[in-house]
LUMVOLO-844650 format. One line per field, with one value per residue: y, z, x of N, C-alpha, C in turn. Coordinates in steps of 0.2 Angstrom, whole numbers, padded with zeros to 4 digits. Layout:
N
n.py (Y ...)
n.pz (Z ...)
n.px (X ...)
ca.py (Y ...)
ca.pz (Z ...)
ca.px (X ...)
c.py (Y ...)
c.pz (Z ...)
c.px (X ...)
//
This chain:
186
n.py (-0006 0011 0027 0044 0050 0042 0046 0058 0068 0081 0081 0088 0082 0069 0052 0037 0023 0012 0019 0016 0011 0002 0007 0011 0003 -0012 -0010 -0018 -0024 -0031 -0040 -0046 -0049 -0049 -0054 -0057 -0062 -0049 -0040 -0041 -0034 -0032 -0031 -0035 -0026 -0026 -0018 -0016 -0005 -0001 -0009 -0009 -0015 -0018 -0020 -0030 -0031 -0043 -0054 -0051 -0051 -0065 -0070 -0063 -0068 -0082 -0081 -0077 -0063 -0046 -0034 -0017 -0013 -0007 -0002 0002 0008 0010 0017 0007 0005 0007 -0002 -0013 -0025 -0017 -0020 -0033 -0038 -0046 -0049 -0061 -0072 -0076 -0081 -0072 -0061 -0067 -0071 -0058 -0053 -0063 -0062 -0050 -0040 -0037 -0024 -0029 -0034 -0034 -0023 -0026 -0016 -0006 -0014 -0020 -0025 -0012 -0003 -0009 -0008 0006 0023 0038 0055 0054 0042 0024 0018 0013 0004 0013 0016 0025 0034 0047 0056 0066 0076 0087 0083 0070 0060 0049 0048 0039 0031 0023 0024 0026 0031 0040 0050 0065 0074 0073 0085 0091 0086 0088 0089 0091 0105 0107 0108 0095 0087 0096 0098 0085 0083 0093 0087 0075 0065 0058 0053 0043 0027 0026 0035 0053 0059 0065 0054 0043)
n.pz (0000 -0003 0004 0006 0011 0006 -0007 -0007 -0002 0010 0027 0043 0055 0068 0066 0075 0081 0072 0063 0064 0068 0078 0087 0099 0115 0117 0108 0095 0078 0066 0051 0040 0024 0010 -0006 -0020 -0036 -0048 -0041 -0028 -0015 0000 0018 0035 0049 0063 0078 0092 0104 0119 0128 0121 0109 0092 0080 0071 0081 0086 0083 0090 0103 0105 0102 0112 0123 0122 0124 0137 0139 0141 0133 0128 0113 0097 0082 0065 0049 0032 0017 0003 -0010 -0024 -0029 -0023 -0021 -0012 -0007 -0006 0006 0011 0022 0029 0037 0053 0054 0047 0055 0066 0061 0058 0071 0077 0069 0074 0077 0087 0092 0088 0076 0058 0051 0039 0024 0012 -0001 0009 0023 0030 0019 0008 -0002 -0005 -0011 -0013 -0016 -0030 -0033 -0031 -0015 -0001 0015 0027 0039 0053 0064 0076 0085 0099 0106 0116 0126 0128 0121 0110 0095 0085 0070 0060 0044 0036 0022 0013 0003 -0006 -0021 -0036 -0039 -0027 -0021 -0011 -0008 0003 0003 -0010 -0025 -0030 -0036 -0045 -0054 -0059 -0065 -0076 -0084 -0087 -0101 -0103 -0092 -0078 -0074 -0062 -0053 -0052 -0040 -0025 -0012 -0005)
n.px (0004 0002 0005 0001 0013 0022 0022 0028 0021 0020 0016 0012 0010 0015 0016 0009 0018 0015 0007 -0007 -0024 -0022 -0012 -0014 -0015 -0024 -0034 -0043 -0046 -0056 -0061 -0074 -0075 -0086 -0087 -0095 -0097 -0102 -0110 -0111 -0103 -0099 -0098 -0092 -0087 -0077 -0074 -0064 -0063 -0056 -0064 -0076 -0088 -0091 -0103 -0116 -0130 -0138 -0130 -0119 -0123 -0125 -0112 -0105 -0110 -0107 -0093 -0093 -0094 -0098 -0099 -0103 -0113 -0110 -0118 -0115 -0120 -0116 -0121 -0118 -0122 -0118 -0108 -0113 -0127 -0137 -0150 -0151 -0147 -0135 -0127 -0132 -0130 -0124 -0111 -0103 -0102 -0097 -0084 -0078 -0077 -0069 -0058 -0052 -0038 -0023 -0012 0001 -0001 -0003 -0015 -0027 -0029 -0037 -0047 -0056 -0066 -0075 -0075 -0077 -0087 -0087 -0088 -0079 -0077 -0078 -0071 -0067 -0065 -0055 -0053 -0045 -0032 -0025 -0014 -0010 0001 -0001 0009 0009 0000 0003 -0004 -0013 -0021 -0032 -0038 -0050 -0055 -0070 -0075 -0088 -0092 -0094 -0089 -0078 -0072 -0071 -0060 -0046 -0029 -0017 -0018 -0019 -0029 -0033 -0043 -0050 -0040 -0038 -0050 -0048 -0039 -0044 -0052 -0063 -0077 -0076 -0081 -0087 -0099 -0098 -0104 -0113 -0111 -0124)
ca.py (0000 0017 0032 0051 0052 0038 0049 0064 0073 0082 0082 0091 0078 0064 0046 0032 0017 0008 0023 0012 0011 -0002 0010 0011 -0004 -0016 -0009 -0023 -0023 -0038 -0040 -0051 -0046 -0053 -0052 -0063 -0059 -0041 -0036 -0041 -0031 -0029 -0033 -0034 -0024 -0026 -0014 -0017 0000 0000 -0013 -0008 -0020 -0015 -0023 -0032 -0033 -0050 -0059 -0049 -0054 -0072 -0071 -0061 -0073 -0088 -0079 -0074 -0056 -0042 -0028 -0013 -0014 -0001 -0004 0007 0005 0015 0015 0004 0003 0007 -0008 -0019 -0025 -0015 -0022 -0040 -0040 -0051 -0052 -0064 -0077 -0074 -0083 -0067 -0057 -0070 -0071 -0052 -0053 -0068 -0059 -0044 -0041 -0032 -0019 -0032 -0037 -0029 -0023 -0025 -0009 -0006 -0017 -0025 -0022 -0007 0001 -0014 -0005 0013 0028 0045 0060 0051 0036 0018 0019 0007 0005 0016 0017 0030 0037 0053 0058 0073 0077 0091 0080 0063 0057 0046 0048 0034 0031 0019 0028 0023 0037 0039 0057 0070 0074 0073 0092 0093 0082 0093 0085 0095 0111 0107 0106 0089 0085 0101 0097 0079 0085 0096 0082 0069 0066 0055 0052 0037 0023 0028 0042 0059 0062 0064 0048 0043)
ca.pz (0000 -0004 0007 0004 0013 0002 -0013 -0006 0001 0017 0033 0049 0061 0069 0067 0080 0080 0066 0059 0063 0073 0084 0090 0106 0118 0118 0102 0090 0072 0062 0045 0036 0017 0006 -0013 -0024 -0043 -0049 -0038 -0020 -0012 0007 0024 0042 0052 0071 0082 0100 0107 0126 0130 0117 0103 0087 0074 0072 0088 0088 0083 0095 0109 0105 0102 0118 0128 0121 0127 0144 0139 0142 0131 0124 0106 0092 0075 0061 0043 0027 0010 -0002 -0016 -0031 -0030 -0019 -0021 -0006 -0005 -0005 0013 0010 0028 0032 0042 0059 0053 0044 0060 0070 0057 0059 0078 0078 0065 0077 0078 0091 0090 0085 0070 0053 0049 0031 0022 0005 -0002 0014 0028 0030 0013 0002 -0007 -0004 -0016 -0010 -0021 -0037 -0033 -0027 -0010 0003 0022 0029 0046 0054 0071 0076 0092 0102 0111 0122 0131 0128 0119 0104 0091 0080 0066 0055 0040 0031 0019 0007 0002 -0010 -0029 -0037 -0039 -0020 -0018 -0010 -0005 0006 0001 -0018 -0027 -0035 -0040 -0050 -0059 -0062 -0070 -0081 -0088 -0090 -0107 -0102 -0085 -0075 -0073 -0055 -0053 -0048 -0037 -0018 -0009 -0002)
ca.px (0000 0006 0002 0003 0020 0026 0022 0032 0017 0022 0011 0016 0009 0019 0012 0011 0023 0013 0002 -0013 -0029 -0021 -0007 -0017 -0015 -0031 -0038 -0043 -0050 -0057 -0065 -0076 -0077 -0090 -0087 -0098 -0098 -0101 -0115 -0111 -0097 -0101 -0093 -0093 -0080 -0078 -0069 -0065 -0059 -0057 -0069 -0082 -0088 -0095 -0106 -0123 -0132 -0140 -0124 -0114 -0125 -0124 -0105 -0102 -0112 -0103 -0087 -0094 -0092 -0104 -0098 -0108 -0113 -0111 -0119 -0115 -0121 -0115 -0123 -0113 -0126 -0116 -0105 -0116 -0134 -0139 -0156 -0150 -0145 -0130 -0124 -0138 -0127 -0120 -0105 -0099 -0101 -0092 -0078 -0075 -0075 -0063 -0052 -0049 -0031 -0021 -0007 0007 -0003 -0005 -0022 -0028 -0032 -0039 -0054 -0058 -0070 -0080 -0074 -0077 -0092 -0088 -0085 -0078 -0074 -0078 -0066 -0068 -0060 -0054 -0052 -0039 -0031 -0020 -0014 -0006 0003 -0002 0014 0009 -0003 0005 -0010 -0013 -0027 -0032 -0044 -0052 -0059 -0075 -0078 -0093 -0095 -0091 -0088 -0071 -0070 -0070 -0054 -0040 -0023 -0012 -0021 -0019 -0036 -0031 -0049 -0051 -0034 -0039 -0056 -0046 -0035 -0048 -0055 -0070 -0079 -0075 -0088 -0089 -0102 -0096 -0110 -0113 -0113 -0130)
c.py (0006 0023 0039 0052 0048 0041 0056 0070 0074 0084 0084 0087 0072 0058 0042 0027 0014 0013 0019 0013 0007 0001 0011 0004 -0006 -0014 -0015 -0022 -0030 -0036 -0046 -0048 -0051 -0050 -0058 -0060 -0052 -0037 -0037 -0039 -0028 -0032 -0032 -0032 -0024 -0022 -0015 -0011 0000 -0003 -0012 -0013 -0017 -0019 -0026 -0035 -0040 -0055 -0057 -0052 -0061 -0074 -0069 -0066 -0080 -0087 -0077 -0067 -0052 -0035 -0024 -0014 -0007 -0004 0001 0004 0011 0013 0013 0002 0003 0001 -0014 -0019 -0024 -0018 -0030 -0043 -0046 -0053 -0055 -0069 -0074 -0076 -0077 -0062 -0060 -0070 -0064 -0051 -0057 -0066 -0053 -0045 -0035 -0028 -0023 -0035 -0032 -0029 -0022 -0019 -0011 -0009 -0022 -0021 -0017 -0003 -0003 -0011 0002 0017 0035 0049 0058 0045 0030 0019 0013 0009 0008 0017 0022 0031 0043 0054 0065 0074 0081 0089 0073 0059 0054 0046 0043 0034 0026 0023 0024 0029 0036 0045 0060 0069 0075 0080 0094 0090 0087 0088 0090 0102 0112 0105 0101 0087 0089 0099 0090 0080 0088 0092 0076 0070 0063 0054 0045 0033 0024 0035 0047 0062 0061 0057 0048 0041)
c.pz (0000 -0001 0004 0005 0009 -0005 -0013 -0003 0008 0022 0039 0055 0061 0070 0073 0077 0073 0061 0058 0069 0079 0088 0098 0109 0118 0113 0097 0084 0068 0056 0043 0029 0013 -0001 -0017 -0031 -0044 -0045 -0030 -0018 -0005 0012 0031 0045 0060 0074 0089 0103 0114 0129 0126 0111 0098 0081 0075 0078 0090 0088 0088 0102 0110 0106 0109 0124 0128 0124 0134 0144 0139 0139 0128 0117 0102 0085 0070 0053 0038 0020 0005 -0009 -0023 -0033 -0027 -0020 -0014 -0003 -0004 0002 0014 0016 0032 0038 0047 0058 0051 0050 0065 0067 0058 0066 0080 0075 0068 0079 0083 0088 0087 0079 0064 0051 0042 0030 0015 0004 0003 0019 0026 0023 0007 -0004 -0008 -0010 -0012 -0016 -0028 -0038 -0029 -0022 -0006 0010 0023 0036 0047 0062 0071 0084 0093 0108 0117 0127 0132 0127 0112 0101 0086 0077 0061 0050 0035 0028 0013 0006 -0004 -0018 -0030 -0037 -0032 -0017 -0017 -0006 -0003 0003 -0007 -0020 -0032 -0039 -0046 -0056 -0062 -0067 -0076 -0086 -0091 -0096 -0107 -0094 -0084 -0075 -0066 -0055 -0049 -0045 -0029 -0016 -0005 0006)
c.px (0004 0002 0004 0011 0024 0027 0026 0027 0018 0016 0015 0015 0014 0014 0014 0016 0021 0008 -0004 -0017 -0027 -0014 -0008 -0018 -0023 -0036 -0037 -0047 -0050 -0062 -0068 -0079 -0081 -0091 -0089 -0100 -0097 -0105 -0115 -0104 -0099 -0096 -0096 -0087 -0082 -0072 -0070 -0060 -0061 -0063 -0076 -0082 -0093 -0097 -0113 -0125 -0134 -0135 -0119 -0116 -0124 -0116 -0102 -0104 -0108 -0096 -0087 -0092 -0099 -0103 -0104 -0107 -0114 -0112 -0119 -0116 -0120 -0118 -0118 -0117 -0124 -0112 -0108 -0124 -0136 -0145 -0156 -0149 -0141 -0127 -0130 -0136 -0123 -0113 -0100 -0097 -0096 -0085 -0074 -0073 -0069 -0057 -0049 -0042 -0028 -0015 -0001 0005 -0004 -0012 -0023 -0031 -0034 -0046 -0055 -0062 -0074 -0080 -0075 -0082 -0092 -0085 -0084 -0074 -0073 -0074 -0068 -0063 -0060 -0053 -0045 -0038 -0025 -0020 -0009 -0005 0002 0003 0013 0004 -0002 -0001 -0009 -0020 -0027 -0038 -0044 -0057 -0064 -0078 -0083 -0096 -0092 -0091 -0080 -0068 -0068 -0063 -0048 -0035 -0018 -0012 -0020 -0026 -0035 -0037 -0050 -0046 -0035 -0045 -0053 -0043 -0039 -0052 -0062 -0071 -0078 -0082 -0091 -0092 -0099 -0101 -0109 -0115 -0120 -0129)
//
């Protein structure tokens, strides 16, 4: 994977040890990615931050009880209807949820980025996007901020990279529109 820093883009902030959501102790992330044919691209993503559990409630309760655990649940859904048959409800089996929960990795593991987990069917700023993770040190208060990005917004012309209007420049040089719609995500 290549990041902005790898391409010579300068950012002023300092990353954590792995520049990952798991740079904070006890945070875990797991995925179950579901890709079948051309019309199914969806997922389950589980995040365990500081004793919290996140994903589909019924399966979480069963899984937590099986593990003698009583964590709080968070369930978040994002529209992935351009690449995925959104009305097909393809996360029908609790096995997908269990797989994501059991796949959760701690700070000593590499967390998969790109076309995995929560970004499998997402579009941002006119582009197919993937899961991204990052961390930043806040030295003045000895604090670490971490993030797992699930973006689904914007038009290509709104893309700005390190104060450069990259989207506008790309639109100037493109001769034809991409197959991905340049419209606000739903």
